Each structure stands twice: as structure tokens, then as C-alpha cells.
Residue, then its C-alpha position, 0 to 999 in steps of 0.5 A: m284428470t288430474r290437476r293440471g302441472h306448472t310449466h316452468a318458465y325455462l321450458r317456455v323458453l325451450y319450447l320457443s327455441n326448439f320451435i324456431l330451430r325446427l321452423a329453419f328446418g321446415f322452412i328450408l325443406l319447402t324452399l329447395p325445390f324452388y331453389v335448386s338449379p334446373v340444370q342439374f341432373g336433367g332437371n329433375v328437381l325431386l332428385q335434387v332435393a332428395i341429395i340435398a336433404v340427406p346430410y341434415p339428418f345423418a349429421e344429426m344422427l351421428t352427433a346427437n348422443w354426443f352432445g346429450s352425454i357432454s350436456d350431462k357433464l358441462g350443463r345444457k345451456k352452453v350446448i343448446v346456445s352454441g347449437s342454435t348460434w351454429a344453425m344461424l351461421m349455416v342458414l346464412l350459407y344457403p344464399f351463395t350457391q344453387d349447386t346441389f352438392g354444395l347445398a348438401a354440404i351446408h344441409g349437413l353442417h346445419g344438422i349438426g346444430a340441431a343435434a347440439t340443441v334438441a337432445p340437451s332441450i329434451a334433458m332439461i325438460a326431464d330436469y324440471a318437469d314433474p313426473k306426474d306432469r312429464g307426459r304432457q310437457m313432452g307433448f309440448y316439445d313434441y309440438s314445438t318440434f312439428a309445429g316449427y316444421i310445419v310453420g317453416a313450410v307456411l312462412a316459406g310459401v307466403l314469404i316466396g309468394s310475396l316477393e314474386q309478387l313484388g317482382y322478384s324471380q322465384v330463385q331470388a325470392v327464395r334466396l331472399t327469405f334465408y335471412p329472416v330465418a337466420l335472424f330467427l335463429g339468432l334471436s333464439a340464441i340470445v333469448l336462451q342466453l338471456y332467460v335460460r339458467t347457467e347450470r353448474a356442470r355435473a362433471g369436472k371433465a367431459k371426454l371427447f369421445d366417451f360412449r359409456d353413457l350411452r351404453d348404459v342407458l341402453k342396457i335399461r330394458e325399457i329403453g332398449v326394447l323400445l329403440p326399434v320402434w322409435l326408429i320406424i316412427s321417426t322414419i315415417l314421420g320423416i317420409a311424411l314431412t319430408y316428401l308430403p311438400r314435394v308431392l304437392f310440388e309435383a302436382k303443380i300447387t303453389p308454394l302459398n297453397i302448399a303452405l296454407l294446406f300442410g300448415g293448417v292440417g298439421l297444426t290442427l292435429l299437432l295441437l293434440q300432443p300435449l293432451w296425449g302426453k297428459v293422458s299417458d301421465i293418467v292411464g300409463r305410457v304403453p296404452v298411449m303409445f300402442y293407440g298412436i301406432l295404430s293410428i298411424l297404421g291407419v292412416i298410412t293404409m288409407a293413403a296407400l289404398f286411396w291416395g289418387q282419390i284423396i288428391a283428386p281435383v274435385p269438392i271435399l264431399d265427393k271424396i268425404v268417403y276417403v278423407a274422413p277415415v284419414g282425418i279419424f285416424a290422424l287425430g291419434s296419430g301424435a299419441f306415440v311420441p310425447s308418451a314415449l319421451a316421458l317413459m324414457a325419462d321415467t326409466a333413465p336415471e336422472t344423471k344420464y338424462g342428456a344421453t338418454m334424450g340423445l336417442y330421441s334426437f338419434a332417432l329423429g335424425f336416423g328417421f329422416f336420414v333413411a326417409e331421405l335416402s330411402g326416397l332418394v333410391i326409389i326416385a333415382t330408380y324410377a327416374y333412370s328406368t321410366t322415360q316419362a317424368q310424370e310416371a316416375v314421380a307417380a311411382s316413386i310416390q307409390g313406392l314410399f307409401y308401400f315402403s311406410s306401410g311395411l315399417i308400420v306393420l313391423a312397429v305394431l309387431l315390435m310393440m306387442r313384443y314390448f307389451l308382452l315382455g312387460r307382462k312377462r317380467g310382471r308375472e316373474v316379479t310377482a312370483a319371486t315376491r310371493p315367498l316374502n309375503g308369506r303366500p304359497 
């Protein structure tokens, strides 16, 4: 192992800011099932939540690259602070309506704030992180992202449960919990404004709609070939983070217990993100990426085959034969993202880090959008083809598992193609340089 790298003070502030931003998203995802109107769509809560959830990743997907490219020209800080402030204002709107489509519109506007924050933040990591420590720093950022999702869910469950014990109804409790989340986002914007250095603009003028930087980035072989894998991994993450709390909700588990279960397992596994990033600094990006994808394949396969046994209300020792393999595979499931982010920074030109890292935010938004949209289609299909609501939910969950299984198999095949293309290019370069070295 090489000497531990230095984490710049600016990066610590960014990790905290990103954690708070994603905390708000995870918080709202868990609260929605307990907040939506019980009379719309025949009381199908899962369908309502799916409708509300779709616009957020769609808005992030559409605007991420633009915000990243703008940050290359105007500087990172202005864009990041503006995004955090916008997200705060959107969270303050949630308490004013329970209407499904009204909440969907607010959620979509909320996603624009995420896009304005994520791409410039990762670009700033690429700016400041030492190339030999870049994987570890990307691991910290990725951990702050998913830890935010999970802690947001935990915080939501704790607050809702506490307020209900004080005599508030479930809807009143949820409505009150939006205000501390908005406060956190406001504090994040203030901390960013105070402690992140204002950068000199990289260009005198930024065009409003100029995607030439994105086209240039996609021409880089390592990034262009890897993008489809990114999209698939992000979709699977979107399905897991979006629907797992809802599956537990349908199983009649309380908000607090969902939060504690989801949070404890998730934080334990995701704590390995910086480690996997550091391993990629040492052994190379591609092997660690490949290991991460194979680990996700193992988790999904076990869950698809044995989900009923895994969540059965029996002592843990009675189902250890199913739980243990899932846990072993899950340890490596976070290896892909930090190593892939570091690879993107390794291969992109410094003047276009924002546009490059916008692809990560685009992929994350795309993944959650496809997860939400596919989940919406599957849930709606079963809801209108099955008379029993419980049967519809069970069939929907199984459909999501099969959909995820197909996606991860495709990702494995794409990574094999990526690896083979890299080896082929290496042989071509070696063959081309032999005459220059005087070899036969």
C-alpha cells in the first residue's frame, strides 16, 4: 500500500455538502409513502410514489452535463452554491400539497438543484486530488452520496416516529419533518460560500446552450465505451435505493424500523468505498471495476432467487444460508463507482473536468429515471391486471428483480468488451512501436 494521500480542506467541505444534498433526497423518498393522499389512484401508494419519484432523476439527467460544462467556464463555487440554495427552496414547497402531480412537479424542480451541485463538485475533486490518490477521494465522494441517501432515510424514520409519539398524525409528522431538511440544505450553502475558494473563471464567456465540450469528452475511448456500463449500474442502484424502502413499507414495517435496517446495513457496506478507490489507485481501475460488477451480479442473483426466504420472519440463523452469500457479495458491490470515477478523471483533459463529471450526474439521473419509470410501468401493469393488491405488490417486486438481473448480465458483457478492446489497443500500440525500437 502506498502512503495515504492528503484530503484537501475544500474537498472535505464538498463531501459534507454532497452528503446533505443527498440526505434530502433519501429523506423525501422514505417519507413519500407516508405522505401521499390515500384517496388518489385507488389508494395505491406504491403507484403514487413511483409517479412522484420519476421527475427528479429526469430533471437531473437533462441538466447535469450543462451545469458541469458551465462550471468549467464560470468556476465551480458559483454553480454549487446556487444548486444547494435552489434545493433548499424546493424542499420548503413539499409541505404545501399532498397532490400526486403537485408533488411530482416539486420533485422535478428539486432534481435541478442536485444536478447543479453534483457535477461541479466531482470536477473540483478532480481539480484538487492527487492523481495517485484520486480513487480514494472519489470513494469518499461516492460514500458521501449514498451515505446521504441512507442517513436521510434513517433521519426520516426517526423524526416521523418521534413526532407520532408526541401525538401528531402521520401526515402532520411528515409535513413538519421537511423543515429541518430545508435548514440543512441552507446551512450547506452557507458553509460552501464561506469555506470554498472562489475560482477564477476559465473562460470569459459561457454560452447558454453549448454542448461541444460534452461531444469532445465522449470521443475519449475510455469514457465513451464505459458510459453504457455507467448507465446500467446507476439504474440498478436506482432500483435498490428507491424501491427497497417501499418494499419494506409494503411488508408493514414501521418507518423507524425501515430506517434502522436500511441505514445500518447500507452504511456498513458503503464505508468500503474509499478502500475500493484506494485499491484502484494501486492495482489499476479496470480490475476493481470488474470485481464490483461481478459482486453486484451475485447480490441480485441471490435476491431474485431467494427473496422470500431472505425476508421471512424467522430467526437469522434459520436463513443464514441465504443471507451470508448476499453479505459476502455485497462487500464488493461498491467497488465499481469510485474506480470508474477516477478513471474518467485520469483520461479527461483538465479544462473539461466539469463536462466529464457531468456524465456521472447524468448517469446517476438516468439510472434513477429508468428505475423509477420501469418500476412505474411494472407496478401499474400489475395493479390493473391483478385484483388483489398484495398479489400486485409481490409480482411487481419480482418483476423488478428480473429486470435488474437482465441489466447486470448486460453490464458484465459490456465490461468484458471494454477489457478486450483495451487489450487489443495495447497490442496495436506495442506492434506500432517495435520498428522504432529497432526490433524485428
